[in-house]
Biotite code that builds the C-alpha atoms (Angstrom):
import biotite.structure as struc

atoms = struc.array([
    struc.Atom([-2.454, -0.543, 3.247], chain_id="A", res_id=1, res_name="MET", atom_name="CA", element="C"),
    struc.Atom([-5.294, 0.656, 1.539], chain_id="A", res_id=2, res_name="ILE", atom_name="CA", element="C"),
    struc.Atom([-6.324, 4.333, 0.352], chain_id="A", res_id=3, res_name="PHE", atom_name="CA", element="C"),
    struc.Atom([-8.882, 5.928, -2.155], chain_id="A", res_id=4, res_name="PRO", atom_name="CA", element="C"),
    struc.Atom([-7.991, 5.011, -5.567], chain_id="A", res_id=5, res_name="GLN", atom_name="CA", element="C"),
    struc.Atom([-5.559, 2.063, -4.703], chain_id="A", res_id=6, res_name="ILE", atom_name="CA", element="C"),
    struc.Atom([-4.233, -0.237, -7.557], chain_id="A", res_id=7, res_name="ALA", atom_name="CA", element="C"),
    struc.Atom([-6.251, -3.215, -6.367], chain_id="A", res_id=8, res_name="ALA", atom_name="CA", element="C"),
    struc.Atom([-4.067, -5.672, -7.856], chain_id="A", res_id=9, res_name="LEU", atom_name="CA", element="C"),
    struc.Atom([-1.194, -4.287, -5.758], chain_id="A", res_id=10, res_name="ASP", atom_name="CA", element="C"),
    struc.Atom([-3.078, -4.692, -2.863], chain_id="A", res_id=11, res_name="PHE", atom_name="CA", element="C"),
    struc.Atom([-4.871, -8.239, -3.546], chain_id="A", res_id=12, res_name="ILE", atom_name="CA", element="C"),
    struc.Atom([-1.745, -10.131, -5.035], chain_id="A", res_id=13, res_name="GLY", atom_name="CA", element="C"),
    struc.Atom([0.526, -9.647, -2.169], chain_id="A", res_id=14, res_name="PRO", atom_name="CA", element="C"),
    struc.Atom([-2.160, -10.514, 0.083], chain_id="A", res_id=15, res_name="MET", atom_name="CA", element="C"),
    struc.Atom([-2.890, -13.591, -1.646], chain_id="A", res_id=16, res_name="GLU", atom_name="CA", element="C"),
    struc.Atom([0.663, -14.612, -1.839], chain_id="A", res_id=17, res_name="ALA", atom_name="CA", element="C"),
    struc.Atom([1.316, -14.465, 1.843], chain_id="A", res_id=18, res_name="PHE", atom_name="CA", element="C"),
    struc.Atom([-1.798, -16.085, 2.765], chain_id="A", res_id=19, res_name="ALA", atom_name="CA", element="C"),
    struc.Atom([-0.616, -18.909, 0.320], chain_id="A", res_id=20, res_name="ALA", atom_name="CA", element="C"),
    struc.Atom([2.659, -18.902, 1.961], chain_id="A", res_id=21, res_name="ALA", atom_name="CA", element="C"),
    struc.Atom([1.057, -19.451, 5.342], chain_id="A", res_id=22, res_name="ASN", atom_name="CA", element="C"),
    struc.Atom([-0.743, -22.614, 3.821], chain_id="A", res_id=23, res_name="GLY", atom_name="CA", element="C"),
    struc.Atom([-3.158, -24.206, 6.045], chain_id="A", res_id=24, res_name="ASN", atom_name="CA", element="C"),
    struc.Atom([-1.484, -23.380, 9.296], chain_id="A", res_id=25, res_name="ASP", atom_name="CA", element="C"),
    struc.Atom([-2.825, -19.742, 10.041], chain_id="A", res_id=26, res_name="ARG", atom_name="CA", element="C"),
    struc.Atom([-1.233, -19.835, 13.410], chain_id="A", res_id=27, res_name="ARG", atom_name="CA", element="C"),
    struc.Atom([2.441, -19.028, 12.193], chain_id="A", res_id=28, res_name="GLY", atom_name="CA", element="C"),
    struc.Atom([3.969, -17.475, 9.074], chain_id="A", res_id=29, res_name="GLY", atom_name="CA", element="C"),
    struc.Atom([2.374, -14.200, 8.411], chain_id="A", res_id=30, res_name="TYR", atom_name="CA", element="C"),
    struc.Atom([-0.336, -12.029, 9.948], chain_id="A", res_id=31, res_name="GLU", atom_name="CA", element="C"),
    struc.Atom([-2.154, -10.150, 7.110], chain_id="A", res_id=32, res_name="LEU", atom_name="CA", element="C"),
    struc.Atom([-3.405, -6.727, 8.449], chain_id="A", res_id=33, res_name="VAL", atom_name="CA", element="C"),
    struc.Atom([-5.186, -4.196, 6.444], chain_id="A", res_id=34, res_name="VAL", atom_name="CA", element="C"),
    struc.Atom([-4.441, -0.638, 7.480], chain_id="A", res_id=35, res_name="ILE", atom_name="CA", element="C"),
    struc.Atom([-6.114, 2.377, 6.237], chain_id="A", res_id=36, res_name="GLY", atom_name="CA", element="C"),
    struc.Atom([-5.797, 6.102, 6.643], chain_id="A", res_id=37, res_name="LEU", atom_name="CA", element="C"),
    struc.Atom([-8.975, 5.712, 8.684], chain_id="A", res_id=38, res_name="ASP", atom_name="CA", element="C"),
    struc.Atom([-11.809, 2.888, 9.236], chain_id="A", res_id=39, res_name="ARG", atom_name="CA", element="C"),
    struc.Atom([-13.731, 4.361, 6.050], chain_id="A", res_id=40, res_name="THR", atom_name="CA", element="C"),
    struc.Atom([-14.354, 2.108, 3.181], chain_id="A", res_id=41, res_name="PRO", atom_name="CA", element="C"),
    struc.Atom([-11.999, 3.141, 0.150], chain_id="A", res_id=42, res_name="VAL", atom_name="CA", element="C"),
    struc.Atom([-12.674, 2.202, -3.472], chain_id="A", res_id=43, res_name="ARG", atom_name="CA", element="C"),
    struc.Atom([-10.086, 1.146, -5.679], chain_id="A", res_id=44, res_name="ALA", atom_name="CA", element="C"),
    struc.Atom([-9.536, 2.246, -9.261], chain_id="A", res_id=45, res_name="GLU", atom_name="CA", element="C"),
    struc.Atom([-11.228, -0.483, -10.223], chain_id="A", res_id=46, res_name="SER", atom_name="CA", element="C"),
    struc.Atom([-14.262, 0.521, -8.161], chain_id="A", res_id=47, res_name="GLY", atom_name="CA", element="C"),
    struc.Atom([-13.696, -2.657, -5.749], chain_id="A", res_id=48, res_name="VAL", atom_name="CA", element="C"),
    struc.Atom([-14.240, -1.408, -2.325], chain_id="A", res_id=49, res_name="GLU", atom_name="CA", element="C"),
    struc.Atom([-12.057, -2.499, 0.608], chain_id="A", res_id=50, res_name="PHE", atom_name="CA", element="C"),
    struc.Atom([-12.109, -1.953, 4.381], chain_id="A", res_id=51, res_name="ASN", atom_name="CA", element="C"),
    struc.Atom([-9.408, -1.671, 7.090], chain_id="A", res_id=52, res_name="ALA", atom_name="CA", element="C"),
    struc.Atom([-9.071, -3.520, 10.146], chain_id="A", res_id=53, res_name="ALA", atom_name="CA", element="C"),
    struc.Atom([-6.931, -0.846, 11.728], chain_id="A", res_id=54, res_name="CYS", atom_name="CA", element="C"),
    struc.Atom([-5.647, 2.719, 11.012], chain_id="A", res_id=55, res_name="THR", atom_name="CA", element="C"),
    struc.Atom([-2.155, 4.140, 10.828], chain_id="A", res_id=56, res_name="LEU", atom_name="CA", element="C"),
    struc.Atom([-2.327, 5.295, 14.495], chain_id="A", res_id=57, res_name="ASP", atom_name="CA", element="C"),
    struc.Atom([-3.673, 1.995, 15.545], chain_id="A", res_id=58, res_name="SER", atom_name="CA", element="C"),
    struc.Atom([-1.681, -0.309, 13.738], chain_id="A", res_id=59, res_name="ALA", atom_name="CA", element="C"),
    struc.Atom([-0.024, -3.035, 15.568], chain_id="A", res_id=60, res_name="PRO", atom_name="CA", element="C"),
    struc.Atom([3.981, -3.464, 15.160], chain_id="A", res_id=61, res_name="PRO", atom_name="CA", element="C"),
    struc.Atom([4.850, -4.683, 11.870], chain_id="A", res_id=62, res_name="LEU", atom_name="CA", element="C"),
    struc.Atom([7.756, -6.611, 10.481], chain_id="A", res_id=63, res_name="ASP", atom_name="CA", element="C"),
    struc.Atom([6.895, -6.075, 6.793], chain_id="A", res_id=64, res_name="THR", atom_name="CA", element="C"),
    struc.Atom([5.074, -3.131, 5.102], chain_id="A", res_id=65, res_name="VAL", atom_name="CA", element="C"),
    struc.Atom([3.936, -3.531, 1.443], chain_id="A", res_id=66, res_name="LEU", atom_name="CA", element="C"),
    struc.Atom([2.452, -0.089, 0.062], chain_id="A", res_id=67, res_name="THR", atom_name="CA", element="C"),
    struc.Atom([0.408, -0.729, -3.101], chain_id="A", res_id=68, res_name="PRO", atom_name="CA", element="C"),
    struc.Atom([0.149, 1.738, -5.911], chain_id="A", res_id=69, res_name="GLY", atom_name="CA", element="C"),
    struc.Atom([-2.584, 3.872, -7.355], chain_id="A", res_id=70, res_name="GLY", atom_name="CA", element="C"),
    struc.Atom([-3.417, 7.267, -8.330], chain_id="A", res_id=71, res_name="SER", atom_name="CA", element="C"),
    struc.Atom([-4.705, 7.951, -4.900], chain_id="A", res_id=72, res_name="GLY", atom_name="CA", element="C"),
    struc.Atom([-0.846, 8.229, -3.964], chain_id="A", res_id=73, res_name="LEU", atom_name="CA", element="C"),
    struc.Atom([-0.598, 11.389, -5.950], chain_id="A", res_id=74, res_name="ARG", atom_name="CA", element="C"),
    struc.Atom([-2.988, 13.092, -3.454], chain_id="A", res_id=75, res_name="GLU", atom_name="CA", element="C"),
    struc.Atom([-1.413, 15.097, -0.793], chain_id="A", res_id=76, res_name="PRO", atom_name="CA", element="C"),
    struc.Atom([-4.272, 14.179, 1.504], chain_id="A", res_id=77, res_name="PRO", atom_name="CA", element="C"),
    struc.Atom([-3.065, 10.380, 1.054], chain_id="A", res_id=78, res_name="VAL", atom_name="CA", element="C"),
    struc.Atom([0.519, 10.509, 0.595], chain_id="A", res_id=79, res_name="ILE", atom_name="CA", element="C"),
    struc.Atom([1.309, 12.944, 3.464], chain_id="A", res_id=80, res_name="THR", atom_name="CA", element="C"),
    struc.Atom([0.128, 10.749, 6.012], chain_id="A", res_id=81, res_name="PRO", atom_name="CA", element="C"),
    struc.Atom([1.284, 7.611, 4.886], chain_id="A", res_id=82, res_name="ILE", atom_name="CA", element="C"),
    struc.Atom([4.782, 9.162, 4.320], chain_id="A", res_id=83, res_name="SER", atom_name="CA", element="C"),
    struc.Atom([4.843, 10.280, 7.933], chain_id="A", res_id=84, res_name="ARG", atom_name="CA", element="C"),
    struc.Atom([3.773, 7.381, 9.237], chain_id="A", res_id=85, res_name="TRP", atom_name="CA", element="C"),
    struc.Atom([6.435, 5.284, 7.309], chain_id="A", res_id=86, res_name="LEU", atom_name="CA", element="C"),
    struc.Atom([9.129, 7.541, 8.376], chain_id="A", res_id=87, res_name="LEU", atom_name="CA", element="C"),
    struc.Atom([8.272, 7.158, 12.119], chain_id="A", res_id=88, res_name="LYS", atom_name="CA", element="C"),
    struc.Atom([7.846, 3.577, 12.059], chain_id="A", res_id=89, res_name="CYS", atom_name="CA", element="C"),
    struc.Atom([10.441, 2.495, 9.739], chain_id="A", res_id=90, res_name="SER", atom_name="CA", element="C"),
    struc.Atom([13.157, 1.949, 12.175], chain_id="A", res_id=91, res_name="ALA", atom_name="CA", element="C"),
    struc.Atom([11.014, -0.785, 13.805], chain_id="A", res_id=92, res_name="ARG", atom_name="CA", element="C"),
    struc.Atom([10.258, -2.645, 10.408], chain_id="A", res_id=93, res_name="MET", atom_name="CA", element="C"),
    struc.Atom([12.723, -5.117, 8.834], chain_id="A", res_id=94, res_name="ARG", atom_name="CA", element="C"),
    struc.Atom([10.923, -4.407, 5.190], chain_id="A", res_id=95, res_name="ARG", atom_name="CA", element="C"),
    struc.Atom([8.835, -1.820, 3.584], chain_id="A", res_id=96, res_name="ILE", atom_name="CA", element="C"),
    struc.Atom([8.169, -2.513, -0.351], chain_id="A", res_id=97, res_name="ALA", atom_name="CA", element="C"),
    struc.Atom([5.945, -1.923, -3.104], chain_id="A", res_id=98, res_name="SER", atom_name="CA", element="C"),
    struc.Atom([4.865, -4.315, -5.684], chain_id="A", res_id=99, res_name="PRO", atom_name="CA", element="C"),
    struc.Atom([4.640, -1.586, -8.387], chain_id="A", res_id=100, res_name="ARG", atom_name="CA", element="C"),
    struc.Atom([7.653, -0.266, -9.780], chain_id="A", res_id=101, res_name="PRO", atom_name="CA", element="C"),
    struc.Atom([8.026, 3.632, -9.680], chain_id="A", res_id=102, res_name="VAL", atom_name="CA", element="C"),
    struc.Atom([7.557, 5.123, -13.089], chain_id="A", res_id=103, res_name="ARG", atom_name="CA", element="C"),
    struc.Atom([9.503, 8.177, -14.075], chain_id="A", res_id=104, res_name="ARG", atom_name="CA", element="C"),
    struc.Atom([7.315, 10.653, -15.787], chain_id="A", res_id=105, res_name="ARG", atom_name="CA", element="C"),
    struc.Atom([8.319, 11.502, -19.352], chain_id="A", res_id=106, res_name="ARG", atom_name="CA", element="C"),
    struc.Atom([8.613, 15.286, -20.286], chain_id="A", res_id=107, res_name="HIS", atom_name="CA", element="C"),
    struc.Atom([7.995, 16.106, -23.943], chain_id="A", res_id=108, res_name="ARG", atom_name="CA", element="C"),
    struc.Atom([10.938, 18.771, -25.472], chain_id="A", res_id=109, res_name="HIS", atom_name="CA", element="C"),
    struc.Atom([9.794, 21.344, -27.802], chain_id="A", res_id=110, res_name="SER", atom_name="CA", element="C"),
    struc.Atom([11.413, 19.067, -30.384], chain_id="A", res_id=111, res_name="THR", atom_name="CA", element="C"),
    struc.Atom([9.003, 16.548, -29.868], chain_id="A", res_id=112, res_name="GLY", atom_name="CA", element="C"),
    struc.Atom([11.429, 14.007, -28.280], chain_id="A", res_id=113, res_name="SER", atom_name="CA", element="C"),
    struc.Atom([11.097, 12.334, -25.101], chain_id="A", res_id=114, res_name="GLU", atom_name="CA", element="C"),
    struc.Atom([13.400, 12.158, -21.892], chain_id="A", res_id=115, res_name="THR", atom_name="CA", element="C"),
])
């Protein structure tokens, strides 16, 4: 899945791993599909551009979905349609994962300590 301000390594790393798992036999194993919010090319945080093969609305049935991280996920026009799509389709998917751990934001207290 791609979106504006995606963390490129979170997207490319898993794609490379699944492609390597396929080995030379591209007929079996994993079919890699790049899904976008729409078909507009997106620019990663690093400046690399990616193109989607399909959109959330036209995506084929999927077994596994990897949602990369990136600052774009903080934007309502990005996270809202992705969240709604994942909720709608999750019952038909075996796995939904993200290569990036969720980070808790630290808040400073007036004492200067962090929680």
